[in-house]
C-alpha positions as CSV (number, residue, x, y, z in Angstrom):
1,M,87.2,6.1,-73.2
2,R,83.8,4.8,-72.3
3,K,83.5,3.2,-75.7
4,S,86.9,1.5,-75.3
5,L,85.9,0.2,-71.9
6,A,82.6,-1.1,-73.3
7,V,84.5,-2.9,-76.0
8,V,86.8,-4.5,-73.5
9,L,84.0,-5.5,-71.2
10,F,82.1,-7.0,-74.1
11,G,85.1,-8.9,-75.2
12,L,85.6,-10.3,-71.7
13,L,82.0,-11.3,-71.5
14,Y,82.1,-13.0,-74.9
15,A,85.2,-14.9,-73.9
16,L,83.6,-16.0,-70.7
17,L,80.4,-17.1,-72.3
18,S,82.3,-18.9,-75.1
19,S,84.5,-20.7,-72.5
20,S,81.4,-21.8,-70.5
21,A,79.6,-23.0,-73.6
22,A,82.7,-25.0,-74.7
23,F,82.9,-26.6,-71.2
24,A,79.3,-27.6,-71.3
25,Q,79.7,-29.6,-74.5
26,V,80.3,-33.4,-74.7
27,K,83.9,-34.2,-73.8
28,G,84.0,-37.6,-75.5
29,V,81.8,-40.3,-77.0
30,Y,82.8,-44.0,-77.3
31,W,81.2,-46.2,-79.9
32,T,81.1,-49.9,-79.0
33,T,79.1,-53.0,-79.6
34,S,77.3,-55.6,-77.5
35,G,78.8,-58.4,-79.5
36,K,77.6,-58.9,-83.1
37,F,74.8,-60.7,-85.0
38,G,75.3,-63.0,-87.9
39,P,76.4,-64.0,-90.4
40,F,73.0,-64.2,-92.1
41,P,71.5,-62.9,-95.4
42,I,70.8,-59.2,-95.4
43,T,67.3,-60.0,-96.7
44,G,66.5,-61.2,-93.2
45,L,66.6,-57.5,-92.1
46,I,65.9,-55.7,-95.4
47,P,63.6,-57.9,-97.6
48,S,63.4,-55.2,-100.4
49,I,67.1,-55.5,-101.3
50,P,67.4,-56.4,-105.0
51,K,69.3,-59.6,-105.9
52,E,72.4,-57.8,-107.2
53,K,72.8,-56.2,-103.7
54,Q,72.2,-59.2,-101.6
55,R,75.0,-60.4,-99.3
56,D,75.6,-62.0,-95.9
57,V,76.2,-59.6,-93.1
58,T,77.7,-59.7,-89.6
59,I,76.4,-56.6,-87.8
60,P,77.3,-54.6,-84.7
61,V,74.8,-54.1,-81.8
62,S,75.7,-50.4,-81.2
63,M,76.0,-48.9,-77.7
64,W,77.4,-45.4,-76.9
65,I,79.2,-44.2,-73.8
66,I,79.1,-40.4,-73.5
67,D,81.4,-38.4,-71.2
68,H,79.7,-35.1,-70.3
69,P,80.7,-32.5,-67.7
70,K,77.4,-32.9,-66.0
71,G,77.5,-36.7,-65.8
72,L,78.2,-40.0,-67.6
73,I,75.6,-41.2,-70.1
74,V,75.0,-44.5,-71.7
75,F,72.9,-44.7,-74.9
76,D,71.4,-48.2,-75.2
77,T,72.5,-51.1,-73.1
78,G,72.6,-53.9,-75.7
79,N,71.7,-57.5,-75.4
80,N,71.0,-58.9,-72.0
81,V,73.9,-60.4,-70.1
82,A,72.1,-63.7,-70.0
83,I,72.7,-64.5,-73.7
84,S,76.5,-64.2,-73.3
85,D,78.9,-67.0,-74.2
86,G,76.5,-69.2,-76.2
87,N,73.6,-69.1,-73.7
88,C,71.2,-67.4,-76.0
89,K,68.4,-70.0,-75.9
90,S,68.2,-69.9,-72.1
91,Y,66.8,-66.3,-72.3
92,W,65.8,-65.4,-75.8
93,A,63.3,-67.2,-78.0
94,A,65.0,-70.0,-80.0
95,G,63.9,-68.4,-83.3
96,N,65.7,-65.1,-82.5
97,C,68.8,-67.0,-81.5
98,D,68.8,-69.0,-84.7
99,L,68.1,-66.0,-86.9
100,L,70.4,-63.4,-85.3
101,K,73.2,-65.7,-84.2
102,P,74.5,-63.4,-81.4
103,S,78.2,-63.7,-80.6
104,Q,78.2,-61.7,-77.3
105,T,80.8,-62.6,-74.7
106,R,80.6,-61.5,-71.0
107,A,83.3,-58.9,-71.8
108,D,81.0,-57.3,-74.4
109,V,78.3,-56.4,-71.9
110,I,77.9,-52.8,-71.1
111,D,79.0,-53.0,-67.4
112,A,82.2,-54.7,-68.4
113,Q,82.9,-52.2,-71.2
114,L,82.4,-49.3,-68.8
115,K,84.9,-50.9,-66.5
116,T,87.4,-51.3,-69.3
117,L,87.2,-47.6,-70.1
118,G,87.7,-46.7,-66.4
119,Y,84.0,-46.2,-65.4
120,S,81.5,-48.1,-63.3
121,A,77.8,-48.8,-63.9
122,D,76.9,-47.2,-60.6
123,K,78.4,-43.9,-61.7
124,V,76.2,-43.6,-64.8
125,K,73.9,-40.6,-64.4
126,V,71.7,-41.1,-67.4
127,V,70.6,-44.0,-69.5
128,I,69.0,-43.1,-72.8
129,T,67.1,-46.0,-74.5
130,S,66.4,-45.7,-78.2
131,H,63.6,-48.3,-78.0
132,T,62.7,-51.4,-76.1
133,H,63.7,-54.2,-78.5
134,L,65.8,-57.0,-77.1
135,D,69.2,-55.7,-78.4
136,H,68.8,-52.1,-77.1
137,A,67.2,-52.3,-73.7
138,G,68.7,-55.6,-72.5
139,N,70.6,-54.3,-69.5
140,I,68.7,-51.3,-68.2
141,A,68.3,-53.2,-64.9
142,M,72.1,-52.8,-64.4
143,F,71.5,-49.0,-63.8
144,P,69.1,-48.6,-60.8
145,N,70.7,-45.3,-59.8
146,A,70.4,-43.6,-63.2
147,I,67.8,-41.4,-64.7
148,H,66.3,-43.4,-67.6
149,V,65.3,-41.3,-70.6
150,I,62.7,-42.8,-72.9
151,Q,59.7,-41.8,-74.9
152,K,56.5,-42.5,-72.9
153,K,55.0,-44.3,-75.9
154,E,58.0,-46.6,-75.9
155,L,57.4,-47.7,-72.3
156,Y,54.0,-48.8,-73.5
157,Q,55.6,-50.6,-76.5
158,G,57.8,-52.5,-74.1
159,W,54.9,-53.9,-72.1
160,W,52.3,-54.1,-74.8
161,P,53.7,-53.9,-78.3
162,E,51.7,-53.7,-81.5
163,K,50.4,-57.1,-82.3
164,F,52.2,-57.5,-85.6
165,Q,55.5,-56.8,-83.9
166,G,54.8,-59.8,-81.6
167,R,53.4,-59.9,-78.1
168,T,54.9,-63.3,-77.2
169,T,57.7,-62.9,-74.7
170,P,60.5,-63.5,-75.1
171,G,60.2,-62.2,-78.6
172,T,61.5,-59.0,-80.2
173,F,60.4,-57.3,-77.0
174,V,61.6,-59.2,-73.8
175,M,59.6,-58.3,-70.8
176,A,62.2,-59.8,-68.5
177,D,64.6,-57.0,-69.6
178,L,62.1,-54.4,-68.1
179,A,60.5,-56.3,-65.2
180,S,63.0,-55.5,-62.5
181,A,63.3,-51.9,-63.7
182,R,59.6,-51.0,-63.3
183,E,60.3,-48.7,-60.3
184,F,63.3,-46.9,-61.8
185,N,63.4,-43.2,-62.2
186,Y,62.1,-42.5,-65.7
187,L,62.1,-39.2,-67.6
188,E,59.1,-40.0,-69.8
189,L,59.3,-37.9,-72.9
190,E,56.7,-36.9,-75.4
191,G,58.9,-35.3,-78.1
192,D,62.3,-33.8,-78.6
193,Y,64.3,-32.9,-75.5
194,D,67.5,-30.9,-74.7
195,L,68.9,-33.1,-71.9
196,F,71.0,-30.5,-70.1
197,G,69.5,-27.4,-71.5
198,D,72.7,-26.4,-73.3
199,G,72.3,-28.1,-76.7
200,S,75.0,-30.6,-76.0
201,V,72.8,-33.7,-75.8
202,Q,69.6,-33.5,-77.7
203,I,67.0,-36.3,-77.8
204,L,65.3,-36.6,-81.2
205,T,62.0,-38.3,-81.7
206,T,62.4,-40.7,-84.7
207,P,59.4,-43.0,-84.7
208,G,58.8,-45.6,-87.3
209,H,60.8,-48.6,-86.3
210,T,58.8,-48.6,-83.1
211,L,56.2,-46.2,-81.9
212,G,58.5,-44.4,-79.6
213,H,61.9,-44.7,-81.1
214,Q,64.4,-41.9,-80.4
215,S,67.8,-40.9,-81.6
216,V,70.5,-38.6,-80.1
217,K,72.4,-35.6,-81.5
218,L,75.6,-34.6,-79.7
219,H,77.7,-31.4,-79.8
220,L,81.3,-32.1,-79.0
221,A,83.6,-29.7,-77.2
222,S,85.7,-29.7,-80.3
223,G,82.8,-28.2,-82.2
224,G,81.8,-31.3,-84.1
225,K,78.3,-32.8,-84.2
226,L,77.4,-36.5,-84.1
227,I,73.9,-38.0,-84.8
228,L,73.4,-41.4,-83.4
229,A,70.5,-42.9,-85.3
230,Q,70.3,-46.4,-83.8
231,D,67.4,-48.2,-85.4
232,A,66.0,-45.2,-87.1
233,I,68.7,-46.2,-89.7
234,W,70.1,-49.7,-89.5
235,M,72.6,-49.4,-92.3
236,Q,73.6,-47.6,-95.5
237,E,71.1,-49.7,-97.6
238,N,68.3,-47.9,-95.7
239,V,69.7,-44.5,-96.7
240,D,70.0,-45.8,-100.3
241,G,66.2,-46.3,-100.3
242,Y,65.6,-49.8,-99.0
243,P,63.6,-49.7,-95.7
244,A,64.2,-51.9,-92.8
245,G,61.9,-54.9,-92.6
246,L,60.5,-54.4,-89.1
247,N,58.7,-51.2,-88.7
248,Y,55.7,-49.9,-86.8
249,S,55.1,-47.5,-89.7
250,V,57.0,-47.3,-92.9
251,L,55.7,-43.8,-93.5
252,D,56.9,-42.6,-90.1
253,Y,60.2,-44.5,-90.5
254,T,60.9,-42.7,-93.8
255,K,60.1,-39.3,-92.3
256,S,62.5,-40.0,-89.4
257,L,65.2,-41.2,-91.7
258,N,64.9,-38.2,-93.9
259,R,64.9,-35.9,-90.8
260,L,68.3,-37.3,-89.8
261,K,69.7,-37.1,-93.3
262,F,68.8,-33.4,-93.6
263,M,70.3,-32.7,-90.2
264,R,73.5,-34.3,-91.3
265,D,73.6,-32.3,-94.5
266,L,72.5,-28.9,-93.1
267,E,74.5,-29.0,-89.9
268,G,77.6,-30.8,-91.2
269,A,77.1,-33.6,-88.7
270,Q,78.4,-37.2,-88.8
271,L,75.6,-39.7,-89.0
272,F,76.1,-43.1,-87.4
273,Y,73.8,-46.0,-88.2
274,G,72.7,-48.7,-85.6
275,H,73.8,-51.9,-87.3
276,D,76.2,-51.2,-90.2
277,E,79.1,-53.5,-90.3
278,I,81.1,-51.5,-92.9
279,Q,80.7,-48.2,-90.9
280,Y,81.5,-49.9,-87.6
281,A,84.7,-51.5,-89.1
282,A,85.9,-48.1,-90.2
283,K,84.7,-46.0,-87.3
284,G,83.8,-48.2,-84.3
285,G,85.6,-49.1,-81.1
286,R,87.0,-45.6,-80.7
287,W,86.5,-42.2,-79.0
288,Y,85.2,-39.1,-80.6
289,K,86.2,-35.9,-79.0
């Protein structure tokens, strides 16, 4: 009798814990883009591409909206609102505008996209920033009430980047993106981090593209796993062995890329790149639940 009762109690406890764990996972993830860059030759981003693989590309500027039971999350805030609707050269360096050819409209900006999905910027609990380049940290100032999650080293990069990556502003780093956000509430990380302590949203250090680049791994309530690489992997050509052309360290970049690939293979996760036009055309602009 006691044994039967113990079995029943164990079953109830297991069911309760399983139910709680499922509730704690990510309810949904929406992949969107802050407009697009291009068209331009792929060699502008990946100089090592051999001639037979060269092509013109028009690439997405990936942003992610994450619906979690403990609060709404935005992963990267895209290009600054000021470059919308053909006004790039009023805010970015002319060379970046001419090279990247951004096509962002006002409707592409993160606050407008949140509104379209039924959310508002002031309800975002957490903003995770992969790194402080102009197309990833452009609108963090729109989220003064959020907790901003970033590697401590990357805050330094935003204000004083490595010289070879350019210290002129506006450049690849645009200090105006960060200036009005200096007093925000930052969770300054120094490594990997389990955001809610339940394994549902994990911050992964993936340096190489910049000194403090970070990616995100998500565990969905359905049981699936997503790895959001951002600029740790721009596109499929990087996975095929051709490194991105703008890196703090090619060695660290390669280590980070391999880390994400092994996570994909060992855990059966979907791996999403930061700027792959083919992958976005097939899988972007939609919810994952």
